[in-house]
DSSP file (Angstrom, degrees, kcal/mol; ACC not computed):
  #  RESIDUE AA STRUCTURE BP1 BP2  ACC     N-H-->O    O-->H-N    N-H-->O    O-->H-N    TCO  KAPPA ALPHA  PHI   PSI    X-CA   Y-CA   Z-CA
    1    1 A M              0   0    0      0, 0.0     2,-0.3     0, 0.0     0, 0.0   0.000 360.0 360.0 360.0 136.3  -45.3   10.3  -15.2
    2    2 A M        -     0   0    0      1,-0.1     2,-0.1     4,-0.1     5,-0.0  -0.651 360.0-117.3 -95.9 149.6  -41.6    9.4  -15.6
    3    3 A D    >   -     0   0    0     -2,-0.3     3,-0.7     1,-0.1    -1,-0.1  -0.344  33.1-107.5 -71.8 164.6  -39.7    8.5  -18.7
    4    4 A A  T 3  S+     0   0    0      1,-0.2    -1,-0.1    -2,-0.1    -2,-0.0   0.792 118.9  52.6 -65.5 -27.9  -38.3    5.0  -19.1
    5    5 A D  T 3  S+     0   0    0      2,-0.1    -1,-0.2     0, 0.0     2,-0.2   0.667  91.6  92.6 -83.2 -17.0  -34.7    6.4  -18.6
    6    6 A E    <   -     0   0    0     -3,-0.7    -4,-0.1     6,-0.0     0, 0.0  -0.516  63.0-148.7 -82.8 145.6  -35.5    8.3  -15.4
    7    7 A Q        -     0   0    0     -2,-0.2     5,-0.1     1,-0.1    -4,-0.1  -0.794  32.6 -94.9-103.6 152.6  -34.9    6.8  -12.0
    8    8 A P    >>  -     0   0    0      0, 0.0     3,-1.4     0, 0.0     4,-1.1  -0.359  39.9-111.6 -61.8 149.4  -37.1    7.7   -9.0
    9    9 A P  T 34 S+     0   0    0      0, 0.0     3,-0.3     0, 0.0    -2,-0.0   0.811 114.1  58.5 -55.6 -34.0  -35.5   10.5   -6.9
   10   10 A E  T 34 S+     0   0    0      1,-0.2    -3,-0.0     3,-0.0     0, 0.0   0.777 110.4  41.9 -70.7 -24.1  -34.8    8.2   -3.9
   11   11 A S  T <4 S+     0   0    0     -3,-1.4     2,-0.4     2,-0.0    -1,-0.2   0.576  96.5  91.1 -96.9  -9.8  -32.6    5.8   -6.0
   12   12 A R     <  -     0   0    0     -4,-1.1     2,-0.4    -3,-0.3    31,-0.0  -0.724  58.4-170.0 -87.3 130.2  -30.8    8.5   -7.9
   13   13 A R        -     0   0    0     -2,-0.4     2,-0.5     0, 0.0    -2,-0.0  -0.921  24.9-116.7-120.4 147.0  -27.5    9.7   -6.3
   14   14 A K        -     0   0    0     -2,-0.4     2,-0.3     1,-0.0    29,-0.1  -0.685  31.3-127.7 -81.0 128.8  -25.4   12.6   -7.3
   15   15 A S        -     0   0    0     -2,-0.5     2,-0.3    28,-0.2    29,-0.1  -0.569  33.5-179.1 -75.6 136.4  -22.0   11.5   -8.4
   16   16 A S     >  -     0   0    0     -2,-0.3     4,-1.9     1,-0.1    29,-0.1  -0.928  41.1-118.2-134.6 160.2  -19.1   13.2   -6.6
   17   17 A F  H  > S+     0   0    0     -2,-0.3     4,-2.6     1,-0.2     5,-0.2   0.866 115.4  57.4 -64.5 -35.0  -15.4   13.1   -6.8
   18   18 A G  H  > S+     0   0    0      2,-0.2     4,-2.3     1,-0.2    -1,-0.2   0.905 105.9  48.5 -62.0 -42.5  -15.3   11.9   -3.2
   19   19 A R  H  > S+     0   0    0      2,-0.2     4,-2.3     1,-0.2    -1,-0.2   0.884 111.3  51.2 -63.7 -37.8  -17.5    8.9   -4.1
   20   20 A S  H  X S+     0   0    0     -4,-1.9     4,-2.5     2,-0.2    -2,-0.2   0.910 109.1  50.0 -65.4 -42.1  -15.2    8.2   -7.1
   21   21 A M  H  X S+     0   0    0     -4,-2.6     4,-2.7     1,-0.2    -2,-0.2   0.909 111.0  49.9 -61.6 -42.1  -12.1    8.3   -4.8
   22   22 A K  H  X S+     0   0    0     -4,-2.3     4,-2.3     2,-0.2    -2,-0.2   0.917 111.4  48.1 -63.1 -43.7  -13.8    5.9   -2.4
   23   23 A A  H  X S+     0   0    0     -4,-2.3     4,-1.8     1,-0.2    -2,-0.2   0.904 113.4  47.3 -64.5 -41.3  -14.6    3.5   -5.2
   24   24 A V  H  X S+     0   0    0     -4,-2.5     4,-2.6     2,-0.2    -2,-0.2   0.906 110.2  53.1 -68.1 -41.1  -11.1    3.6   -6.6
   25   25 A F  H  X S+     0   0    0     -4,-2.7     4,-2.4     1,-0.2    -2,-0.2   0.945 110.7  46.3 -57.5 -49.1   -9.6    3.1   -3.2
   26   26 A W  H  X>S+     0   0    0     -4,-2.3     4,-1.7     1,-0.2     5,-1.5   0.844 111.3  53.0 -65.0 -32.0  -11.7    0.0   -2.6
   27   27 A S  H  <5S+     0   0    0     -4,-1.8    -1,-0.2     2,-0.2    -2,-0.2   0.907 109.4  48.0 -68.4 -41.1  -10.7   -1.2   -6.1
   28   28 A F  H  <5S+     0   0    0     -4,-2.6    -2,-0.2     1,-0.2    -1,-0.2   0.899 113.3  48.8 -62.3 -40.0   -7.0   -0.8   -5.3
   29   29 A F  H  <5S-     0   0    0     -4,-2.4    -1,-0.2    -5,-0.2    -2,-0.2   0.784 109.2-129.9 -71.7 -28.2   -7.5   -2.6   -2.0
   30   30 A G  T  <5 +     0   0    0     -4,-1.7     2,-0.5     1,-0.2    -3,-0.2   0.612  69.2 113.6  91.1  13.8   -9.4   -5.4   -3.9
   31   31 A V      < +     0   0    0     -5,-1.5     2,-0.3     2,-0.0    -1,-0.2  -0.971  31.4 144.3-122.7 121.0  -12.5   -5.5   -1.6
   32   32 A R        -     0   0    0     -2,-0.5     2,-0.2    -3,-0.1    -9,-0.0  -0.954  43.5-125.5-156.4 132.8  -15.8   -4.5   -3.0
   33   33 A K     >  -     0   0    0     -2,-0.3     4,-2.5     1,-0.1     5,-0.2  -0.559  25.3-127.3 -75.4 143.8  -19.4   -5.7   -2.5
   34   34 A R  H  > S+     0   0    0      1,-0.2     4,-2.6    -2,-0.2     5,-0.2   0.893 109.7  53.2 -60.0 -40.8  -21.2   -6.6   -5.8
   35   35 A R  H  > S+     0   0    0      1,-0.2     4,-2.1     2,-0.2    -1,-0.2   0.909 110.6  46.8 -61.6 -43.0  -24.1   -4.3   -5.0
   36   36 A D  H  > S+     0   0    0      2,-0.2     4,-2.6     1,-0.2    -2,-0.2   0.888 111.4  52.1 -66.4 -39.5  -21.7   -1.3   -4.4
   37   37 A Y  H  X S+     0   0    0     -4,-2.5     4,-2.7     2,-0.2    -2,-0.2   0.936 110.9  46.7 -61.5 -46.8  -19.8   -2.1   -7.6
   38   38 A E  H  X S+     0   0    0     -4,-2.6     4,-1.6     1,-0.2    -1,-0.2   0.885 112.2  50.7 -64.4 -38.5  -23.1   -2.2   -9.6
   39   39 A D  H  X S+     0   0    0     -4,-2.1     4,-1.7    -5,-0.2     5,-0.2   0.917 112.3  46.9 -63.9 -43.9  -24.2    1.0   -8.0
   40   40 A D  H  X S+     0   0    0     -4,-2.6     4,-2.7     1,-0.2    -2,-0.2   0.910 109.5  53.6 -64.3 -42.5  -20.9    2.7   -8.8
   41   41 A A  H  < S+     0   0    0     -4,-2.7    -1,-0.2     1,-0.2    -2,-0.2   0.844 114.7  41.9 -62.1 -33.1  -20.9    1.4  -12.4
   42   42 A A  H  < S+     0   0    0     -4,-1.6    -1,-0.2    -5,-0.2    -2,-0.2   0.777 127.3  26.9 -83.5 -27.4  -24.4    2.9  -12.9
   43   43 A N  H  < S+     0   0    0     -4,-1.7    -2,-0.2    -5,-0.1    -3,-0.2   0.666  90.4  98.4-116.4 -19.1  -23.9    6.3  -11.2
   44   44 A L  S  < S-     0   0    0     -4,-2.7   -27,-0.1    -5,-0.2     3,-0.0  -0.448  71.9-117.7 -80.0 148.3  -20.2    7.4  -11.2
   45   45 A N     >  -     0   0    0      1,-0.1     4,-2.0    -2,-0.1     3,-0.4  -0.707  17.6-142.9 -79.5 122.6  -18.9    9.9  -13.7
   46   46 A P  H  > S+     0   0    0      0, 0.0     4,-2.4     0, 0.0     5,-0.2   0.845 100.5  56.5 -58.3 -34.8  -16.2    8.2  -15.8
   47   47 A F  H  > S+     0   0    0      1,-0.2     4,-2.3     2,-0.2     5,-0.2   0.912 107.6  48.1 -62.5 -42.5  -14.1   11.4  -15.8
   48   48 A H  H  > S+     0   0    0     -3,-0.4     4,-2.8     2,-0.2    -1,-0.2   0.890 110.5  52.0 -63.9 -39.7  -14.1   11.5  -12.0
   49   49 A V  H  X S+     0   0    0     -4,-2.0     4,-2.5     2,-0.2    -2,-0.2   0.915 110.2  47.9 -65.2 -42.8  -13.1    7.8  -11.9
   50   50 A I  H  X S+     0   0    0     -4,-2.4     4,-2.3     2,-0.2    -2,-0.2   0.931 114.2  46.5 -64.1 -45.3  -10.2    8.3  -14.3
   51   51 A L  H  X S+     0   0    0     -4,-2.3     4,-2.5     1,-0.2    -2,-0.2   0.919 113.2  49.3 -61.7 -43.5   -9.0   11.4  -12.3
   52   52 A A  H  X S+     0   0    0     -4,-2.8     4,-2.8     1,-0.2    -2,-0.2   0.895 110.7  50.5 -63.3 -40.3   -9.3    9.5   -9.0
   53   53 A A  H  X S+     0   0    0     -4,-2.5     4,-2.5     2,-0.2    -1,-0.2   0.912 111.5  47.3 -65.4 -42.1   -7.4    6.5  -10.4
   54   54 A L  H  X S+     0   0    0     -4,-2.3     4,-2.3     2,-0.2    -2,-0.2   0.908 113.9  47.6 -65.2 -41.3   -4.5    8.7  -11.6
   55   55 A L  H  X S+     0   0    0     -4,-2.5     4,-2.3     2,-0.2    -2,-0.2   0.919 112.8  49.0 -64.9 -43.4   -4.4   10.5   -8.3
   56   56 A G  H  X S+     0   0    0     -4,-2.8     4,-2.5     1,-0.2    -2,-0.2   0.888 111.0  50.5 -62.8 -39.5   -4.5    7.2   -6.4
   57   57 A L  H  X S+     0   0    0     -4,-2.5     4,-2.7     2,-0.2     5,-0.2   0.910 109.6  50.3 -64.3 -43.0   -1.7    5.9   -8.6
   58   58 A A  H  X S+     0   0    0     -4,-2.3     4,-2.4     2,-0.2    -2,-0.2   0.908 112.3  47.2 -62.4 -42.0    0.4    9.0   -8.0
   59   59 A I  H  X S+     0   0    0     -4,-2.3     4,-2.4     2,-0.2    -2,-0.2   0.922 112.1  50.5 -64.6 -43.8   -0.1    8.6   -4.2
   60   60 A F  H  X S+     0   0    0     -4,-2.5     4,-2.2     2,-0.2    -2,-0.2   0.924 112.7  45.6 -60.4 -46.5    0.8    4.9   -4.4
   61   61 A I  H  X S+     0   0    0     -4,-2.7     4,-2.7     1,-0.2    -1,-0.2   0.904 111.7  53.1 -64.6 -41.0    4.0    5.5   -6.3
   62   62 A G  H  X S+     0   0    0     -4,-2.4     4,-2.3    -5,-0.2    -2,-0.2   0.900 109.5  48.0 -60.2 -42.0    4.9    8.3   -4.0
   63   63 A V  H  X S+     0   0    0     -4,-2.4     4,-2.5     2,-0.2    -1,-0.2   0.909 111.9  49.9 -66.3 -42.0    4.5    6.1   -0.9
   64   64 A L  H  X S+     0   0    0     -4,-2.2     4,-2.3     2,-0.2    -2,-0.2   0.925 111.4  48.2 -62.5 -44.2    6.6    3.3   -2.6
   65   65 A V  H  X S+     0   0    0     -4,-2.7     4,-2.4     1,-0.2    -2,-0.2   0.914 111.9  50.3 -62.0 -42.8    9.4    5.8   -3.5
   66   66 A L  H  X S+     0   0    0     -4,-2.3     4,-2.2    -5,-0.2    -2,-0.2   0.909 110.4  49.0 -61.6 -43.7    9.3    7.2    0.1
   67   67 A L  H  X S+     0   0    0     -4,-2.5     4,-2.5     2,-0.2    -1,-0.2   0.889 111.3  49.9 -64.8 -38.9    9.5    3.6    1.6
   68   68 A V  H  X S+     0   0    0     -4,-2.3     4,-2.6     2,-0.2     5,-0.2   0.916 109.9  50.5 -65.9 -41.9   12.5    2.7   -0.7
   69   69 A K  H  X S+     0   0    0     -4,-2.4     4,-1.9     1,-0.2    -2,-0.2   0.902 112.1  47.6 -62.3 -40.3   14.3    5.9    0.3
   70   70 A I  H  X S+     0   0    0     -4,-2.2     4,-0.9     2,-0.2    -2,-0.2   0.920 113.4  47.9 -65.8 -43.2   13.8    5.2    3.9
   71   71 A A  H  < S+     0   0    0     -4,-2.5     3,-0.3     1,-0.2    -2,-0.2   0.876 113.8  46.3 -67.0 -37.5   15.0    1.6    3.5
   72   72 A V  H  < S+     0   0    0     -4,-2.6    -1,-0.2     1,-0.2    -2,-0.2   0.833 106.7  59.1 -74.7 -31.9   18.1    2.5    1.5
   73   73 A A  H  <        0   0    0     -4,-1.9    -1,-0.2     1,-0.3    -2,-0.2   0.740 360.0 360.0 -69.2 -22.4   19.0    5.3    3.9
   74   74 A Q     <        0   0    0     -4,-0.9    -1,-0.3    -3,-0.3    -2,-0.2   0.466 360.0 360.0 -94.1 360.0   19.3    2.9    6.8
């Protein structure tokens, strides 16, 4: 018998940093299915999401700086 807080094994997913990176990428891009969003909100580790967001932000800023340097050099 399961407790009220437990989910059946088939619906429980292990949260991973890769899944968090994927969720943050799609959030930056602005395209996300409602079902996927709700699944992420229920299953992702908030610490992983914060780390993924900071890493994504650093990559985004790095790409912008690189593009500006290329544009100014020409």
